[in-house]
C-alpha positions as CSV (number, residue, x, y, z in Angstrom):
1,M,0.0,0.0,0.0
2,M,2.8,2.4,1.0
3,H,4.5,1.7,-2.4
4,K,1.4,2.5,-4.3
5,I,1.0,5.9,-2.5
6,L,4.7,6.7,-3.0
7,A,4.5,5.7,-6.7
8,F,1.4,7.9,-7.1
9,I,3.1,10.9,-5.4
10,L,6.2,10.5,-7.6
11,G,4.2,10.1,-10.7
12,F,2.1,13.1,-9.9
13,F,5.2,15.3,-9.4
14,A,6.8,14.0,-12.6
15,I,3.7,14.8,-14.6
16,T,3.2,18.2,-12.9
17,S,6.8,19.2,-13.5
18,L,6.6,18.2,-17.2
19,S,3.4,20.1,-17.8
20,A,4.2,23.2,-15.8
21,Q,5.5,26.2,-17.7
22,Q,8.6,27.8,-16.4
23,A,8.0,31.6,-16.3
24,A,10.6,33.6,-18.2
25,S,12.8,35.9,-16.3
26,V,11.8,39.1,-18.2
27,P,13.7,42.3,-17.4
28,V,11.7,44.9,-15.4
29,D,12.9,48.5,-15.3
30,D,13.6,49.6,-11.8
31,Q,12.0,53.1,-12.3
32,T,9.0,52.4,-14.5
33,K,8.3,48.9,-13.2
34,L,7.6,47.9,-16.9
35,V,9.0,45.0,-18.8
36,T,11.8,46.7,-20.7
37,Y,14.6,45.5,-23.0
38,K,17.2,48.2,-23.4
39,E,20.9,48.4,-24.0
40,V,23.5,50.8,-25.3
41,V,25.6,49.0,-27.9
42,T,29.0,50.2,-29.0
43,V,29.6,49.7,-32.8
44,K,31.7,51.4,-35.5
45,G,29.9,54.1,-37.5
46,T,28.8,57.7,-37.5
47,K,25.4,58.7,-36.2
48,D,24.2,59.0,-39.7
49,E,25.6,55.6,-40.7
50,L,24.0,53.9,-37.7
51,Y,20.7,55.6,-38.4
52,V,20.7,54.3,-42.0
53,R,21.5,50.8,-40.6
54,G,18.6,51.1,-38.2
55,I,16.2,52.0,-40.9
56,E,17.5,49.2,-43.1
57,W,16.9,46.8,-40.2
58,I,13.3,48.1,-39.6
59,N,12.6,47.8,-43.3
60,S,13.8,44.2,-43.4
61,Y,12.4,43.0,-40.1
62,F,8.8,44.3,-40.1
63,K,6.2,43.4,-42.7
64,N,4.9,47.0,-42.7
65,P,7.8,49.3,-41.6
66,I,6.0,52.5,-42.5
67,D,3.1,51.6,-40.2
68,V,5.5,50.6,-37.4
69,T,7.6,53.8,-37.3
70,R,6.0,57.0,-35.9
71,T,9.2,59.1,-35.9
72,R,12.1,58.9,-38.3
73,D,14.4,61.8,-37.3
74,R,17.7,61.4,-39.1
75,D,19.1,64.8,-37.9
76,N,18.6,63.8,-34.3
77,G,19.4,60.1,-34.8
78,L,16.0,58.9,-33.5
79,I,13.5,56.3,-34.6
80,K,10.3,55.6,-32.6
81,G,7.4,53.4,-33.3
82,V,4.9,50.9,-32.2
83,A,4.9,47.2,-33.3
84,R,3.1,44.0,-32.4
85,F,3.4,40.3,-32.5
86,K,1.1,37.3,-31.9
87,T,1.5,34.8,-29.1
88,F,0.1,31.2,-29.2
89,Y,-1.0,28.5,-26.7
90,N,-1.8,24.8,-26.9
91,D,-5.4,23.8,-26.2
92,K,-6.3,20.8,-24.0
93,D,-6.0,18.6,-27.1
94,G,-2.5,19.9,-27.9
95,F,-3.5,22.0,-30.9
96,K,-1.7,25.3,-31.4
97,K,-4.2,28.2,-31.1
98,D,-3.8,32.0,-31.4
99,G,-3.1,33.8,-28.1
100,P,-3.2,37.5,-27.5
101,M,-1.5,40.1,-29.7
102,I,1.3,42.0,-27.9
103,E,1.8,45.6,-28.8
104,Y,5.0,47.5,-27.7
105,A,6.9,50.7,-28.1
106,L,10.3,50.7,-29.7
107,T,12.9,53.5,-29.6
108,L,16.3,53.5,-31.4
109,E,18.7,56.3,-30.7
110,F,22.0,56.8,-32.5
111,K,25.2,58.6,-31.6
112,E,28.8,58.4,-32.9
113,G,30.0,54.9,-32.3
114,R,27.0,53.7,-30.4
115,Y,23.2,53.2,-30.4
116,R,20.6,52.5,-27.8
117,Y,17.5,50.3,-28.2
118,V,14.5,50.3,-25.9
119,F,11.5,48.0,-26.2
120,T,8.9,48.7,-23.6
121,D,5.2,49.6,-22.8
122,M,4.0,46.1,-23.7
123,S,0.3,45.3,-23.6
124,R,-2.1,42.7,-24.7
125,K,-4.3,43.9,-27.5
126,E,-7.8,42.7,-26.5
127,A,-11.1,44.4,-25.8
128,S,-9.0,46.7,-23.6
129,R,-5.3,47.3,-23.2
130,Q,-3.7,45.3,-20.4
131,A,-0.1,45.5,-19.5
132,V,1.9,42.2,-19.8
133,E,3.2,42.9,-16.3
134,L,-0.1,41.6,-15.0
135,W,1.0,38.1,-16.2
136,M,3.8,38.2,-13.6
137,N,1.3,38.4,-10.7
138,T,0.7,34.7,-9.7
139,K,-1.5,35.9,-6.8
140,N,-4.0,37.5,-9.1
141,P,-7.4,35.7,-8.7
142,A,-7.6,35.5,-12.5
143,Y,-4.1,34.0,-12.7
144,N,-3.8,31.4,-15.5
145,P,-0.6,29.2,-15.8
146,Q,-0.8,30.0,-19.6
147,W,0.5,33.4,-18.7
148,D,3.9,31.9,-17.9
149,D,4.1,30.6,-21.5
150,Y,3.0,34.0,-22.9
151,L,5.9,35.6,-20.9
152,N,8.3,33.0,-22.3
153,Q,7.1,33.9,-25.8
154,V,7.6,37.7,-25.1
155,D,11.1,37.0,-23.8
156,A,12.0,34.8,-26.8
157,Y,10.6,37.3,-29.3
158,F,12.6,40.2,-27.9
159,K,15.8,38.1,-27.6
160,T,15.5,37.1,-31.3
161,T,14.6,40.7,-32.3
162,I,17.6,42.2,-30.4
163,A,20.0,39.6,-31.9
164,G,18.8,40.5,-35.4
165,L,19.1,44.2,-34.7
166,K,22.6,43.8,-33.4
167,K,23.6,41.9,-36.4
168,A,22.1,44.4,-38.8
169,M,23.8,47.3,-36.9
170,E,27.3,45.9,-37.5
171,P,29.3,47.6,-40.3
172,A,29.3,45.9,-43.6
173,V,32.4,43.8,-44.3
174,K,34.2,45.3,-47.2
175,K,35.5,42.7,-49.6
176,D,39.0,43.2,-51.1
177,D,38.7,42.7,-54.9
178,S,42.3,43.8,-55.6
179,W,43.8,40.5,-56.3
């Protein structure tokens, strides 16, 4: 009898740990308390060269770059905009379903030899805007374990986006054709 109880308990914990989603460790800004991805990146180039690389990245990364960008200020080295991406979840039968759309603000600032990106002000696009920071509150009476998966998707999206931005901001490698 004791073996059956022990086997049940071990089986329960094994199944629970396999099905539980691990919440992402998303960065939260100390001052604003908002989920925020930001960094100053040192890279070769003038303010104008970096601005052009930033525009090229936006044009290649987003399906509708004109709709995304609200400010394109070459003189001041500033690009601002609002973008969105879709999340997903698996239903009880394991089928992938559409989750909430996440909208966020993006800012790219350029100076001689460096640029700064800021991705923040993330919210779920539903009947009303709701900040994604609400998903981090496991004590919320409406808490749903699916929120952890959504946070993981937010984190993965921004890590991929930032990696692509950093690659696009590197100076082009000049090929030597003088052979």
